[in-house]
N, C-alpha and C positions, 0 to 999 in steps of 0.2 A: 390907541393903546391903553390910555387911562380908562376909557369907558369899558374896554374889554376886561381890565382887572377889576373894576367896580362890579361889573355884571357877574364875574366869577365869584366874588366875595358874597354877593347877595345869594347866589345859588348855594354856596357853602352854608350860609346861615340857614337857608331853608332845609338843606339836608341835615344839618345838626339839630334842627327843631323836629324833623320828621323821625329821626332815628331814636327810638325809645332807649336803646342801650348805649347811645352816644356813638361817636366816630373816633377811630384811632388815626394816628398819623399815616399809617400804612393804607388805611381805607381812603383817606383824603388823596393820597398819592395815586391810588388806582382810579378813583372816580374822576379826577381832573387831569390825570396823566402828567403829573409834575414830579420834580425831584423832592427828596425828603426835606431839604432846606426850604424850598418854596412852600411845601405843605405846612411846615411849622410856621412860616411867616403868615400864611393865609389864616391858619387857626388863631394866631395871636391877634391879627387884625380884626377878626370877628369878635373875639373876646373883648377887645378894647371898645368896639362899637356897641356891644351888647353886654353890659356889666352883669346882667342876671344869668349869664352863661355859667355852667358849673362842670366840675369834673365828676364823672359818674363813679361811684364806689362799687366796684365789682369783686374785689378781693383778688383780682388777677394782677400779674406784673405789668401787662400792657394797659396804658392809661387811655381813657375815653372821655370825650367832652360832648356836651349837648346844650341846646338852648331850651329854656322853659317854654311850655306851650303858649303860643300866641305872641312870642317875642318878635318874630319876624313876619307876622301876619300881613303887615302893610305891604310887603314886597311880593305877596303870594297871588297877585292878580293874574287872571287868565287872559292870555293874549291870542291874537289870530295865529301866531306862529305855533302856539301850543296845539290849537285845534287842527291846524293844517298838518302837523306832525302825526297826530292821531289818525287822520284820514289817510295819509300816505302809508302808515303802518297797517291800517285796515286793508288797503288795496294790496299791500305786499302779502298779507295773509291770504287773501283771495287767490293771488297768483300762485302761492305755495300750496293751494288746495286745502286751506284751513278756513272754510267759510264761517264756522261757528266762532272762531277767534275774531274774525273781522266783525261779526255781529256784536260780540261783546265789547270790542273797542269802540264801535259807533255808539253803543249804549252808554259807555263812559263819557263820550263827547256830549251826548244829549244831557246827561246829568250835570256836566260842567257848564253847559249853556244855561241851565236853570239857576245856577249860582251867580250868573252875571246880571247886573242891573240892565233894564231895558235900554236906557240911554247909552250905556257902554256897548251893548250888543249891536245897536244900530251902527256904531262906528267900526266894530270888528267885522261884521258880516261882509262888507265890500272887500276888505283886505283878505279875508278868508277865501272868498271866491277866486280872487286873483292868484293867491298862493297855490290853491289846489289845482288850478288850471296850469300853472307854471311848473308844478312838480310832475315830471314825466316818469312813468314807471312801466318798464317793458314787461309784457305778459308773455310767458313762455308758450310757444306754439306746441301743438301736439296733444295727444290724448292724456287725460289724467283720470286715475281711478276715482270712482264715486265712493265717498265715505259718509253714510247717513249721520245727521246731527245726533240722533239718539245714541249712536255708538260712543261718541265723545261724552255725552251727558252721563251715560251709565257708568262708563269707566272712571270718569272724574269722581262721581259719587262713591264708587268703590275705593278709589285711592284715598279720598278724604275720610271715609268711615272705616277703613281697614277691613273691608269685606271682600270675599272671594267672588269671582264671576265664572260662569261656564259659557261655552260657545262651541259652535261647529267650526272647525278650522279646515279650510279647503286645501287640498294638495296642490302642487305646482301645476299639474295638468288640469285641475278643476273638475276632474271626473269623480273624485271621492272626497269625503270629509270625515274627520274624527272629532269626537267630543272631548273637549279639554276643560279642566277645572284649574284655575290659576289664581295667584295672589298678585294683583296688578301693582307695579311699583312706579311707573312713569311712562312717558312717551319719548320717542326719538323721531325728530322730524328731518326729512331730507328729500331726495328724489322720490322715495316712497316713505310712507309714515308707518312706524312700528309701535307696538305696545311692548314694553319691557316688563316681564312678569315671571314669577317663580311658579313653575308648574308642580302640582302635587307629585311627590316621589322623586323630584330632581334636586340636586344640591345647589345648582347655579341658575341664575335668571336666564331666560331665553328671550329672543325677539320673535314677535308675532306680527306679520303684516296686517295692518288694519283692514285693507280691502278684502282679505281672505277670511275675515271673521263674520260669522252669520249666526242668527238665532241667539244673540247675546242675552244673558240672564244674570241679574244680580242675586247672589246667593245670600242666605242668612248666616252662613258660617263666617266667622271673622278670622283674622290672622294677625300675628305680631310681626311688625316690620323690624328687621335687624337695624338697630341704631347706627351700626358701623357702615351700613350700605350707603354708598354715594353714587348716584347715577352718572355723574360726570366722570368720575374715576373709572367706573365700569366700562363705559363706552369709549373712553379715550385710548384703550389698548388696541383697538381694532381700526382698520381702514374700512369704514362702513359698518355693516352689522354681522359680518362673518366672524364667528368666535374661533380664533386660532391662537396658538402660542406666538407671542410677538417675536419678530426676527429683525435683524438689521437690514435696512433697505437703502439702496443707493441708486439714484437716477441721474443721468447726464442729459441735459437739454442742449440742443444746438444753439449756435450764436443767434440765429434768426428767431428761434422760439424763446430764448432766455428772457427778454424783456417782458413777454407775456406770462411766462411761467413764474417770474418773480412776483407777480401780483396775486398768486395763489397761496393759500395756506393748505398744503396737502395733509398735514398732520400737526397737532399741537407741539410735538417734540422735534419738529424739523429744524435742521441747520442747513444754511445755504452757503455755497462757496463760489464766488465769481472767479472764472478762469481767465488767464491772460489772453486767450484767443476769443473771448466773448462768450464761451459756453458757461453753463450754470450747473453745478453739482448740488443735488438735494439729498440729504440724509435724514432718516428718522427710523424709529423702531415701532413696528406694529404688526398685527396679524391681519388676515383677510386678503390673501394673495389673489383670489379669483376676482374680487371687486376691484383690486388694483389693476389687474389685467384689462378688465372692461374699461376702466378709466384711461389707461395708457393707449388703448386702441384709438381714442379720439385725437391723440397727438401724432399718429402716423409715424413717419420716419424721422420725426424731429426729437425723439427721445430714445435713449439707450438704457437698458437695465444693466447695471454693473453688478449689483447684488439684490436678492439671492439668485442663484442659477435656476432654481425651481420656478421663479417668476418669469425669468427670461425664456424658459422653455414653453411657457403658456402662450407666448406671443408668436405670430406668424414670422417665418424666416424673412419674408420680404413684405414689411408693412406698407400700406398704401402711402403715396406721397401726400404730404400736407399742403393744402393751398397756401399761396403766399399771404402773409399778413397784410391787412389794409394799411 
Protein backbone atom coordinates (compact mmCIF):
# COMPACT_ATOMS: atom_id res chain seq x y z
CA UNK A 1 0.00 0.00 0.00
CA UNK A 2 2.87 2.37 0.84
CA UNK A 3 4.54 1.57 -2.44
CA UNK A 4 1.30 2.28 -4.27
CA UNK A 5 1.04 5.73 -2.65
CA UNK A 6 4.67 6.53 -3.41
CA UNK A 7 4.24 5.46 -7.02
CA UNK A 8 1.18 7.65 -7.33
CA UNK A 9 3.01 10.70 -5.94
CA UNK A 10 5.88 10.18 -8.37
CA UNK A 11 3.38 10.05 -11.23
CA UNK A 12 1.75 13.27 -9.98
CA UNK A 13 5.16 14.96 -9.86
CA UNK A 14 5.77 13.96 -13.47
CA UNK A 15 2.31 15.19 -14.48
CA UNK A 16 2.88 18.54 -12.72
CA UNK A 17 6.21 18.90 -14.51
CA UNK A 18 4.71 18.06 -17.92
CA UNK A 19 1.73 20.42 -17.58
CA UNK A 20 2.94 23.83 -18.76
CA UNK A 21 -0.13 25.53 -17.39
CA UNK A 22 -0.02 23.56 -14.15
CA UNK A 23 -2.65 21.26 -12.65
CA UNK A 24 -5.74 22.15 -10.65
CA UNK A 25 -7.11 20.11 -7.77
CA UNK A 26 -10.02 19.06 -9.99
CA UNK A 27 -7.62 17.80 -12.67
CA UNK A 28 -5.68 15.79 -10.09
CA UNK A 29 -8.97 14.28 -8.93
CA UNK A 30 -9.86 13.26 -12.48
CA UNK A 31 -6.42 11.90 -13.43
CA UNK A 32 -6.03 9.75 -10.32
CA UNK A 33 -9.72 9.08 -9.58
CA UNK A 34 -9.49 10.29 -5.99
CA UNK A 35 -11.56 12.53 -3.72
CA UNK A 36 -10.85 16.26 -3.43
CA UNK A 37 -9.36 15.79 0.04
CA UNK A 38 -6.97 13.10 -1.25
CA UNK A 39 -6.04 15.27 -4.26
CA UNK A 40 -5.11 18.15 -1.91
CA UNK A 41 -2.99 15.81 0.21
CA UNK A 42 -1.21 14.48 -2.88
CA UNK A 43 -0.47 18.01 -4.12
CA UNK A 44 0.86 19.06 -0.71
CA UNK A 45 3.09 15.96 -0.54
CA UNK A 46 4.63 16.76 -3.93
CA UNK A 47 5.18 20.39 -2.95
CA UNK A 48 6.97 19.28 0.24
CA UNK A 49 9.18 16.86 -1.74
CA UNK A 50 9.96 19.41 -4.46
CA UNK A 51 10.42 22.89 -2.92
CA UNK A 52 10.93 24.44 -6.37
CA UNK A 53 7.29 23.76 -7.25
CA UNK A 54 5.22 26.88 -7.74
CA UNK A 55 1.72 28.21 -8.17
CA UNK A 56 1.03 29.30 -11.75
CA UNK A 57 -0.25 32.85 -12.02
CA UNK A 58 -3.06 32.73 -14.60
CA UNK A 59 -5.37 35.49 -13.41
CA UNK A 60 -8.12 32.90 -12.94
CA UNK A 61 -9.93 32.05 -9.73
CA UNK A 62 -8.91 28.40 -10.04
CA UNK A 63 -5.38 27.80 -8.73
CA UNK A 64 -2.80 25.72 -10.61
CA UNK A 65 0.52 24.21 -9.54
CA UNK A 66 3.47 22.88 -11.50
CA UNK A 67 7.06 21.71 -11.08
CA UNK A 68 9.93 23.47 -12.81
CA UNK A 69 11.38 21.65 -15.79
CA UNK A 70 13.73 18.83 -14.80
CA UNK A 71 12.66 18.76 -11.15
CA UNK A 72 11.28 15.22 -11.37
CA UNK A 73 13.50 14.00 -14.21
CA UNK A 74 15.11 11.35 -12.00
CA UNK A 75 11.80 9.50 -11.84
CA UNK A 76 11.09 9.70 -15.58
CA UNK A 77 12.82 6.45 -16.50
CA UNK A 78 11.24 4.32 -19.24
CA UNK A 79 10.24 0.84 -18.09
CA UNK A 80 9.22 -2.42 -19.75
CA UNK A 81 5.67 -1.73 -18.53
CA UNK A 82 5.64 1.55 -20.46
CA UNK A 83 6.78 -0.07 -23.71
CA UNK A 84 4.40 -3.02 -23.25
CA UNK A 85 1.46 -0.65 -22.77
CA UNK A 86 2.32 1.10 -26.04
CA UNK A 87 2.46 -2.23 -27.88
CA UNK A 88 -0.91 -3.27 -26.44
CA UNK A 89 -2.38 0.09 -27.46
CA UNK A 90 -0.95 -0.34 -30.97
CA UNK A 91 -2.49 -3.81 -31.24
CA UNK A 92 -5.82 -2.36 -30.09
CA UNK A 93 -5.60 0.26 -32.82
CA UNK A 94 -5.05 -2.46 -35.41
CA UNK A 95 -8.07 -4.35 -34.09
CA UNK A 96 -10.12 -1.14 -34.36
CA UNK A 97 -9.12 -0.81 -38.03
CA UNK A 98 -6.80 2.14 -37.34
CA UNK A 99 -3.47 0.87 -38.70
CA UNK A 100 -1.90 4.30 -39.10
CA UNK A 101 -2.43 4.99 -35.40
CA UNK A 102 -0.77 1.67 -34.59
CA UNK A 103 2.16 2.63 -36.80
CA UNK A 104 2.51 6.00 -35.05
CA UNK A 105 2.43 4.38 -31.60
CA UNK A 106 5.16 1.92 -32.53
CA UNK A 107 7.16 4.85 -33.87
CA UNK A 108 6.89 6.51 -30.44
CA UNK A 109 8.09 3.26 -28.82
CA UNK A 110 11.12 3.22 -31.13
CA UNK A 111 11.98 6.80 -30.16
CA UNK A 112 11.67 5.88 -26.48
CA UNK A 113 14.05 2.93 -26.96
CA UNK A 114 16.63 5.32 -28.40
CA UNK A 115 16.53 7.30 -25.16
CA UNK A 116 17.38 4.24 -23.04
CA UNK A 117 20.99 3.38 -22.31
CA UNK A 118 22.18 0.13 -23.90
CA UNK A 119 22.85 -1.46 -20.51
CA UNK A 120 19.34 -0.67 -19.29
CA UNK A 121 17.75 -1.77 -22.55
CA UNK A 122 19.34 -5.22 -22.26
CA UNK A 123 17.53 -5.62 -18.94
CA UNK A 124 14.21 -4.27 -20.24
CA UNK A 125 13.98 -6.36 -23.43
CA UNK A 126 13.39 -9.78 -21.76
CA UNK A 127 10.67 -8.32 -19.50
CA UNK A 128 9.08 -6.56 -22.48
CA UNK A 129 8.92 -9.80 -24.47
CA UNK A 130 7.28 -11.61 -21.56
CA UNK A 131 4.77 -8.84 -20.97
CA UNK A 132 3.67 -8.52 -24.59
CA UNK A 133 3.17 -12.28 -24.80
CA UNK A 134 1.08 -12.21 -21.61
CA UNK A 135 -1.13 -9.33 -22.72
CA UNK A 136 -3.93 -11.03 -24.66
CA UNK A 137 -6.01 -8.91 -27.02
CA UNK A 138 -9.07 -10.31 -28.77
CA UNK A 139 -9.25 -9.48 -32.47
CA UNK A 140 -12.82 -8.98 -33.65
CA UNK A 141 -13.70 -11.45 -36.35
CA UNK A 142 -15.49 -10.47 -39.51
CA UNK A 143 -14.95 -8.04 -42.37
CA UNK A 144 -13.60 -4.54 -41.82
CA UNK A 145 -13.68 -1.75 -44.39
CA UNK A 146 -10.32 -0.75 -45.80
CA UNK A 147 -9.30 2.88 -45.19
CA UNK A 148 -6.08 3.93 -47.00
CA UNK A 149 -3.37 5.57 -44.89
CA UNK A 150 -3.37 8.51 -47.30
CA UNK A 151 -6.95 9.36 -46.29
CA UNK A 152 -5.95 9.84 -42.64
CA UNK A 153 -2.78 11.71 -43.58
CA UNK A 154 -4.60 14.17 -45.84
CA UNK A 155 -7.46 14.78 -43.43
CA UNK A 156 -5.09 15.32 -40.51
CA UNK A 157 -3.13 17.85 -42.54
CA UNK A 158 -6.38 19.64 -43.37
CA UNK A 159 -7.50 19.68 -39.72
CA UNK A 160 -4.16 21.06 -38.48
CA UNK A 161 -3.85 23.67 -41.24
CA UNK A 162 -7.56 24.65 -41.33
CA UNK A 163 -7.86 23.84 -45.03
CA UNK A 164 -10.86 22.46 -46.85
CA UNK A 165 -10.92 19.13 -48.65
CA UNK A 166 -12.96 17.78 -51.54
CA UNK A 167 -13.88 14.17 -52.22
CA UNK A 168 -16.30 11.85 -53.99
CA UNK A 169 -18.80 10.50 -51.47
CA UNK A 170 -20.41 7.19 -52.38
CA UNK A 171 -24.11 6.56 -51.77
CA UNK A 172 -25.22 3.72 -49.49
CA UNK A 173 -25.79 1.50 -52.51
CA UNK A 174 -22.35 2.35 -53.87
CA UNK A 175 -23.83 2.87 -57.34
CA UNK A 176 -23.33 6.64 -57.38
CA UNK A 177 -21.16 9.32 -55.82
CA UNK A 178 -21.37 13.07 -55.35
CA UNK A 179 -18.55 15.58 -55.03
CA UNK A 180 -18.37 17.30 -51.65
CA UNK A 181 -16.31 20.21 -50.33
CA UNK A 182 -16.03 20.27 -46.55
CA UNK A 183 -14.15 21.83 -43.65
CA UNK A 184 -12.89 18.86 -41.57
CA UNK A 185 -13.25 19.19 -37.80
CA UNK A 186 -12.34 15.76 -36.41
CA UNK A 187 -12.86 12.00 -36.41
CA UNK A 188 -15.37 9.73 -34.71
CA UNK A 189 -14.14 6.17 -34.20
CA UNK A 190 -16.44 3.22 -33.58
CA UNK A 191 -17.81 0.19 -35.41
CA UNK A 192 -17.37 2.36 -38.48
CA UNK A 193 -15.09 5.41 -38.64
CA UNK A 194 -16.42 8.83 -39.60
CA UNK A 195 -15.14 12.27 -40.52
CA UNK A 196 -16.96 15.10 -38.76
CA UNK A 197 -16.99 18.08 -41.12
CA UNK A 198 -18.89 21.20 -42.05
CA UNK A 199 -20.08 20.99 -45.63
CA UNK A 200 -20.27 24.14 -47.72
CA UNK A 201 -23.77 25.58 -47.54
CA UNK A 202 -24.86 23.72 -44.37
CA UNK A 203 -25.10 25.25 -40.89
CA UNK A 204 -24.30 22.10 -38.84
CA UNK A 205 -21.44 19.59 -39.05
CA UNK A 206 -22.19 16.22 -40.64
CA UNK A 207 -20.80 12.69 -40.43
CA UNK A 208 -19.06 11.18 -43.46
CA UNK A 209 -18.18 7.49 -43.46
CA UNK A 210 -14.44 7.22 -44.15
CA UNK A 211 -14.71 4.07 -46.31
CA UNK A 212 -17.16 5.96 -48.57
CA UNK A 213 -14.66 8.74 -49.29
CA UNK A 214 -12.78 8.56 -52.59
CA UNK A 215 -10.56 10.83 -54.71
CA UNK A 216 -9.72 12.93 -51.66
CA UNK A 217 -8.00 16.23 -52.39
CA UNK A 218 -6.54 18.90 -50.11
CA UNK A 219 -7.82 22.30 -51.26
CA UNK A 220 -6.03 25.65 -51.05
CA UNK A 221 -9.08 27.33 -49.51
CA UNK A 222 -8.86 27.78 -45.76
CA UNK A 223 -11.64 28.02 -43.19
CA UNK A 224 -12.13 29.47 -39.72
CA UNK A 225 -12.99 26.93 -37.06
CA UNK A 226 -15.67 28.06 -34.63
CA UNK A 227 -13.84 28.36 -31.26
CA UNK A 228 -17.06 27.36 -29.50
CA UNK A 229 -17.31 24.04 -31.36
CA UNK A 230 -16.52 21.03 -29.20
CA UNK A 231 -16.43 17.63 -30.89
CA UNK A 232 -17.16 15.70 -27.70
CA UNK A 233 -20.22 17.82 -26.94
CA UNK A 234 -21.43 17.54 -30.54
CA UNK A 235 -21.36 13.74 -30.70
CA UNK A 236 -22.57 13.19 -27.13
CA UNK A 237 -26.17 14.08 -28.03
CA UNK A 238 -26.60 11.06 -30.29
CA UNK A 239 -26.50 7.29 -29.95
CA UNK A 240 -23.99 6.66 -32.72
CA UNK A 241 -23.89 9.07 -35.65
CA UNK A 242 -27.54 9.65 -36.47
CA UNK A 243 -28.40 13.30 -35.92
CA UNK A 244 -31.82 13.55 -34.28
CA UNK A 245 -33.39 15.59 -31.55
CA UNK A 246 -32.54 13.94 -28.21
CA UNK A 247 -35.42 12.07 -26.54
CA UNK A 248 -35.83 10.33 -23.18
CA UNK A 249 -34.91 6.66 -23.51
CA UNK A 250 -35.77 3.93 -20.99
CA UNK A 251 -34.77 0.26 -21.38
CA UNK A 252 -35.45 -2.65 -19.04
CA UNK A 253 -33.07 -5.61 -19.06
CA UNK A 254 -34.06 -9.02 -17.74
CA UNK A 255 -32.58 -10.38 -14.52
CA UNK A 256 -30.45 -12.77 -16.58
CA UNK A 257 -29.03 -10.04 -18.80
CA UNK A 258 -28.73 -7.37 -16.07
CA UNK A 259 -25.20 -8.31 -14.86
CA UNK A 260 -23.92 -8.15 -18.44
CA UNK A 261 -25.82 -4.95 -19.27
CA UNK A 262 -24.38 -3.28 -16.17
CA UNK A 263 -20.91 -3.53 -17.72
CA UNK A 264 -21.96 -1.34 -20.69
CA UNK A 265 -21.91 2.43 -20.97
CA UNK A 266 -24.76 2.89 -23.45
CA UNK A 267 -24.57 6.69 -23.24
CA UNK A 268 -22.60 9.18 -21.16
CA UNK A 269 -25.82 10.56 -19.60
CA UNK A 270 -27.17 7.16 -18.54
CA UNK A 271 -28.61 6.39 -15.13
CA UNK A 272 -29.13 2.82 -13.99
CA UNK A 273 -31.62 1.47 -11.45
CA UNK A 274 -31.40 -2.01 -9.94
CA UNK A 275 -34.84 -3.55 -9.49
CA UNK A 276 -35.84 -5.82 -6.56
CA UNK A 277 -36.48 -8.71 -8.96
CA UNK A 278 -32.95 -8.48 -10.42
CA UNK A 279 -33.91 -6.53 -13.55
CA UNK A 280 -32.03 -3.39 -14.59
CA UNK A 281 -33.52 -0.10 -15.79
CA UNK A 282 -31.31 2.15 -17.97
CA UNK A 283 -32.27 5.77 -18.67
CA UNK A 284 -30.57 8.37 -20.86
CA UNK A 285 -31.35 11.15 -23.30
CA UNK A 286 -30.14 10.92 -26.91
CA UNK A 287 -31.13 10.85 -30.56
CA UNK A 288 -30.36 8.12 -33.09
CA UNK A 289 -33.27 5.70 -32.70
CA UNK A 290 -32.37 3.61 -35.75
CA UNK A 291 -28.91 2.82 -34.43
CA UNK A 292 -30.42 2.08 -31.01
CA UNK A 293 -32.76 -0.42 -32.68
CA UNK A 294 -29.83 -2.10 -34.41
CA UNK A 295 -28.03 -2.42 -31.08
CA UNK A 296 -31.08 -3.68 -29.19
CA UNK A 297 -31.57 -6.46 -31.71
CA UNK A 298 -28.36 -8.03 -30.38
CA UNK A 299 -30.04 -8.41 -26.96
CA UNK A 300 -32.97 -10.39 -28.36
CA UNK A 301 -35.81 -10.92 -25.88
CA UNK A 302 -33.67 -9.90 -22.89
CA UNK A 303 -34.47 -6.19 -23.19
CA UNK A 304 -37.73 -4.24 -23.32
CA UNK A 305 -38.10 -0.67 -24.59
CA UNK A 306 -40.26 1.30 -22.17
CA UNK A 307 -39.67 4.67 -23.85
CA UNK A 308 -39.99 6.03 -26.50
CA UNK A 309 -42.84 4.21 -28.23
CA UNK A 310 -41.36 5.07 -31.65
CA UNK A 311 -38.25 3.03 -30.80
CA UNK A 312 -40.34 0.12 -29.52
CA UNK A 313 -42.22 0.05 -32.83
CA UNK A 314 -38.95 -0.36 -34.76
CA UNK A 315 -38.28 -3.71 -33.11
CA UNK A 316 -39.91 -7.01 -34.11
CA UNK A 317 -42.95 -8.06 -32.07
CA UNK A 318 -41.27 -11.38 -31.24
CA UNK A 319 -37.52 -10.80 -30.95
CA UNK A 320 -35.27 -13.86 -31.15
CA UNK A 321 -34.40 -15.65 -27.92
CA UNK A 322 -31.03 -14.74 -26.52
CA UNK A 323 -28.68 -17.67 -25.81
CA UNK A 324 -27.96 -18.33 -22.15
CA UNK A 325 -24.99 -16.41 -20.78
CA UNK A 326 -21.84 -18.45 -20.10
